[in-house]
N, C-alpha and C positions, 0 to 999 in steps of 0.2 A: 504494500500500500504506500503510495507516494504521499509526501507531505505537501499539503495545499497551502501556499503562501500568497496572500494578496500583495500587489505592488501598485502604489500610487506615486505619480510624479507631480511636483509642484513648481509653480512659476511666479513671475511678477504679476501683481494685481492690476497693472495698467495695460489696457488692451493693446496699445501699439508696441509696448515692450514685450508682452506675451507673444505677439505674432513674430517679432524678430527672434525671440529665443526658442520658438517652437521646434525648429529643426534640430537645435542642439539638445534640447530636452528629450526629443524623440530618439536621437542617436544614442544618448547615454542610457535611456530607459531600455532600449533594445539590447544594448550590451549586457545590462544587468539580467534581463530576462533570459537571454541566450546562455549566459554562463550558468545560471541556476538550472535551466532546463537540461543542459548538456551533462549535468552531474548524474542524471537518471534517478535522482532521489527527490527532486522538487518538481511539483506541478505549479507553475506560476499562474495566478489568477489576476489579470492585468486590468487596470482601470481603462475605460475606453477613451478618455480625454485627459490631457494635461490640466491640472487643477489651477485655475487662476481667479476664480470667484467663489464667494461663500456658498452659493447655490450648488456649484459643481463639487465643492469639497464635501458637502453633505450627501448629495446624490450618489457620487462615485463611491464614497465610503460605505453607504448603506447597500449599494448594489453588490460590491464584492464581498461584504460581510455576510450576505445571505447565501453565499455559495460554499458553505461548509469549510471555510479557511481556518488554518491553525494559528495565524498571526498575520501581521501586515508590515511590509517594508515601505517606508516613506523615502522616496528617491529624490535627492537634491543634487543637481548638477549646475544650477545657476541660482541667482538670487530669487527668493520667493517671499511672499508676505507671511510672517509667522502665524498670524491668526487663522490662516487656511489649514495649517497642520492641526491646530487646536480643534477646529470644527470637525475635521476628518476623524481625529482621534475620539472625540466625544460621540460621534455617530457611527463609528466603525467597530471593528473587533481587534482587540489586542491579544497578546502583547505587541508593542510597536518597536520596530527597529528603524532608527534614523540613519540612513546610509548616504554619505556624501561621496560622489565619484571624484576621482582625481582629475580635476579640470581647472588648473590654476588661473586660466584666463578669465574665469567667471567665479563669483563669490558663492559657490555652492556650500562650502564649509561654513561660511558666515550664516547662510540661511538655515543650515542644519542646527547650528548652535543656538541661534535665536529661537528657532522652533522648539528645540529640545528644552531650552530654558523656560519657555512658556508652558510646556507640558509639566515641567517640574513644579512650577508655581501652583498648578492646579492639582498636584498630587497624582498625575497620570504617569504610570511607569513607562520608561523608554530606555532603550539601549542604543549606543552610538558607535558606528564604525565609519572610518574615513580612509579612503585609499582606492587603488585600482582593483576592482573585483576580479579581474582576469588573473591577478597574481595569486599564487597558491596560499599565501599567508592570509590575505584578506578574504578570499573565498572560504577558507577553513573557518574563519570567525563567523561569517554569515551562515554557513551550514550549522555551526554549533548553536547559533540562535534559533535557527529553523527547527532543529531536532528538539531543543528544549521547549519551544513554543508548542510543538506537536504533542509532546509528553504532557505538558500542563493542561492543554485544552482537551486532550483525549481523556485525561483523568476526571475532568469535571463531568458530573452526571453518571459516573460509574458507581457500582454497588459492590461492597465488600461483604461476603457471606461469613458471618462469625458463628462457627459451630461450637457451642459450649461457651464457657466464660474463662475467668482467670485460671491459669494452670500453675500448679506448684507455688502459689502465692507470689508470682512475679508481677509486681506493680508496673514494671517497665514494659510488660506485654499488653497492658490495657491502655485505652485512650478514650477521650471524650468525643462521642459521635458528633456533637454540635460543633466542637472545635474543628473536627475534620470537615464538616460541611462549610464552615466559614473560610477556612484556609485553602482546602484542596478541592472542595465541591464534591466530596465522596459521601455517599449514603452507606449506612451500616444496617444490614439485615440480620437479626438474631435468629439462629436456628438451633433447636435442641439436638444434641448428639444422638439422641434416641432415634431421630429421623434416619440416620445412617443405618442403624441396626434394623429398623423397620423396612427400609428400602432394600437392604441386603437380602431379606427373606423373599423378596419378589423377583430377584434376578434369575433368569432362566438357567436351567442345567446346562444347556448347550453353550451359552455364553461363558459360563464358568469353565467348562471343559476345554473350549477353544483357547481361553487365556492360559489355563494350566499347562496345556500341551506346548504352547508358544514359549512360556517361561522355562519349562523343563528342557526344551530344545536349545534355547538361546543363552540362558544364564550359565555362567561359568561353572558354579557349583551350588547345589542346594543341600545344606547340611541338616537333614532331618535328624531329630534326636528322640523321637517317639514321646516327647513330653511337651516342651514349649513350641517346637516347630514340627508339625505333622502335615501330611498332605491335606487333611481336613481343615487345619488352621490356615494354611496357605490359601486354600480355596475360599475360606471365609474372608480373608483379606481381599481377595479378588472381588467377592460380592460387595464388600464395603466400598471398594474403589468404584465399581460400576454404579452403586447406589449414589455415591457422592457426585459422580458425573451427571446422573439423572437429575439430582436436586439442583445442581448448577445450571443445567439447561432449563429446568422448569421455572426457576426463580430468576433467570437471566442475570446470574451473578458474573462479575468480571474477574474477581480474585477472591480468595478465601483463606481462612485460617481454621485449623481443627485443634481443639483443646487436647484431646486424646487422654492425657494424664489427669486423673488416675482412673476415671470410670471405665474407659474403653481399654486401656492398657492393663488394668487390673482384672477385669471381669469378662472381657470379650477378646479382642486382639488389638495389637498396636496398629496405628494407621500409617506405618512407614511406607508400605507399598503405594498407598494413595498419594502420599506427599512426594514420593519419587516420580511416579509416572504422570501425575498432573503437571508437574514442573517440566517434564520431558517434552520433546517435540514429537513423540510417538508412543504407541503402546501396541498391544496385540491386534487392535483394530486398524492399525496403519498410522499414517502421519496425522498430527493435529497441532494446532497452535498451543504453545505452553499456557497453562492456566496457573498463575502464581498461587501456591498453597504454602502458607506459613505454619510451621510446627508450633505446638503449644499455644495456638490461638493468639499469636503475637501480632497485634494490630499494627503497630508502627513498623514491625519487621515486614509484614505483608505489604504495607504501603511503600516502604523502601524498595522492596523487590519489584513491585508493580512499576514504579518509576524507572528502575533499571531495565525492566523488560520493554517498556514503551520506548526507551531511548535506543535499545540495542536490537530488539526483536529476537533475543536469544534467551535460552534457559537461564534462570538465576538460582543461586545457592543460598541456603539458610544454614548458618553454622554457629557453634558455640566457640567463644574464646576459651580454649581448653588449657593451653600451656605455651610457655615460651622456652624454646630450647636454646639456652645461651651459647652452648658450645657450637651448635650448627647455625646460630643466628637465624632461626626460623620460628614463626608462630605455628602452633599446631591447632587447627580448627577442626572440630568434629561435633557431630550431633546424631542422635538416634535416628532421625528421619529428615525428610525434605531435601536430600541431595539428589538432584536430577542425574540420572545415570549417563547422560550425554557427556558429562565431564570426565568419565572414565577414559575415553579416548578422543573426545571431541570430533566424533565421526558422524556423518549424515546417515551412515548405515548402522542401525541399532544393534546388529549382530556384533560389530566391532567393539561397541561399548559394553554390551552385556557379557561378552566372553571374559571380561575383566572383573565382573561382579560376582560376589559370593552372597548367598542368602544365609545369614547366621540365625540360630535360634535367639529369641529376645533374651536380654539380660535378666537375671533373677529378680531384679527390682520391678519388672513388668510381668507379673505372673499370668496375665491373660494370654501371653504367648504371641506367636506370629514371627514373621521374618524381619530382621534388620537388613537393609539393602547396603552392603558394604563394598567399598572399593577405595583405591587411592587415586585422587584426581590427577589427570595428566598435566604435564608441564605446559605453561603458557602464561601470557600477560593477563592480568585481571584488574578490575576496578572494584574496590571495596567501599561500602557505604552503610550508613545507619542513621535514620531519623530518630532523634531523641528530644526530650524536653528538660529544660532547666527553669525551675520556678514558673512552670506553665508555658514557657515560650519554646517553640520548636527551633532546633538547629540540626545541621547534618554534618556528621563526620565522614570524610572522604579520604581515600588513600589509594595510591597506585602500587601494585605489587606483582609478584610472579609466583605461580604455583611451581613448586619443585617436587619432582617425582622421586619417592623413596621406595625401597622394597617394602612389601606389605608387613614384614616382620617388625618394622618400626612402630606399627600401630599397637603392638603389644605393650608399649610404654604407657599407653592411655587406655583406650577401649577397643580391643581388636574387632569387636562385632560391628562397630559403627563406621560409616564412611568418613574418610579423612582428607583434609587438604593441608599441605605444608607450604607455608607462605613466607617468602622473603619480601620485606617492605623496606622502602627507602627511609621511612620515618624512625625516630628514636623510640624503641619499645617502652621505655620508662615514661616518656611523655604521652604516648598513646594510651597506655593502661591508666595513667593518672587522670586523663581527661575524658576517656571513653565512658559513655553513660548507659551501657547495657552489656549483658553477657552474650547477646546475639549480634552477629555481624553478617553481612550479605555481600555476594560477589557475582560479577558477570564477566565473561570473556571480553578482553579488549580494553582500550583506554577511553573512558567516558568522563574523565575528571572535569574537563572544561564544560561539558554539557551539564553535569550535575551542579556545578557552580552557577551556571546560567539559569537552571531550573530554580535554584534557591533565590537568585536575584529577582526572578519574575514573581515567585511566591512571597518574596520579602521575608525570608527566613535566613538565618546566618549560616554560611558554609564555613567549615573549618577543614582545610586541607592539610593532612599530616605528611610532611615531606622530609 
C-alpha cells in the first residue's frame, strides 16, 4: 500500500506577480512530484492550481484532504503570502511538511519560514525541510516525514483488542483508554479471555488437523513430554489461535494484547502459539498481514509494536529485558511468547524459519501447559523502541542495535525454553537501564530511528534516542 501525500504549491497574492511566477512554481512542483512518485513508495495527490488567493487555499486544501491522504506537503519555490498557508492548513489535513526547493533566485525559503512561523503562532504542527529534493539526503528526510505521517494517520481510528486485564501486577502494561484516544486516536475494546476458550471449542476438527500436520512437518523439533506438552495440548493451542483470529475478524480489531497469565497459562494452555503466529506474516493457512499481538496484555507494548509495524510493514518482536552480558557486551532479551518466528531466519519462506524453531514444553510456572515457541533470532540490524509514561506524560525510548546470533546453548544461561535475541547496542547499558521505564522492549528489522523521532514530533511526545 502506497503512502498518499497531498502536495500544494503557493505563490504571491498579487495576480500579475502570480502569473509571472506560475511557470517557475509549476516547474518546481513537478520536480517534487516526480521525485516522490519515482520512489515507488509515495502516491502524490496534487492540488490542481497554484494557490494565490484565500479562496483557492481553502478549496484546494479541502479537495485533496478528502482523498484519503496521510499528510500534506506545502511546496515553496518563490515568495508567497503566508496567510495562504494558514488557511490551507486550517482547512486541510495534517501533519504538514513545509518544503522549500533550492531556488536561490527567488525567496522560497523566506516564504516557507514566514508561513511556518504563522502556523507556529496558531499552534499548528509543521515540519520544515529546505534543499534540492532530487538529492539523496533531502529526499530521505521527506520520505521519513511521509512514513511517519502515514503511521500516525493510519493509527487514528484503529481499535486495540484487550483480552483480559493487568497481568502479573504490571502497572506499566496498563494504560488509560481516554488518554490513548486523545493522543493516538486509538479505541480500546475489552474482551474477556473466556471468549478465546469458548471460541476454541467451535473450531472444526479439520482445521485443527491441517494446522497440526503443517506444524509437525515444518517445525524443527516438537519436544513432547506427555505432561505439559502433549499432542492434545498443542492442538488446543491451535484452537485458541484460530478462535483469536475469528474474534479479531468479527470485532474488526487492528492489534491486540492477550493477558494469558495466570488464568489461561495456569488452567488451560499458554497463548505462545497465538502470539507467535499472529505477529508472523504466515501460518498454516498461507500468507497474511502480521497482526500485532502483545504478550501479557501490555497496552503500551502493543501500541509501540503497532507503530513499528505501520512504519516498516514487517513483523515486530515483544521481549523482556532479561540480562546484560558484560563480558560479551550484549543484552539478552527473551520472553515466553510473542516472538514472530520470521526472525529465526528472516526468510519469506516459512519453512526456512520454522526449521530453526523448537517447541518446548511450558515452564513449570505455567502448569496449564502448551508449547513455548523457541529459537535464537538471526543476525541483522534492528530498531528498538518502547512507549512509556513519566508522571502521566508519554515518551518513547529509541535505540539502534544489531541482533547477534549465538549457539542455542547460550540460552541455557537464562531460559532455554523461550525465544531469545542477543542484542548489541551503541548506547551505554548503564544509562539505558537507568532511564528505561519498562521490563518490555520491542524491535523491528531495519533502521527506523528517524521515522520514530518524527512520529513523536507529530504526536508531540518526547523521543529519547539512546546512542
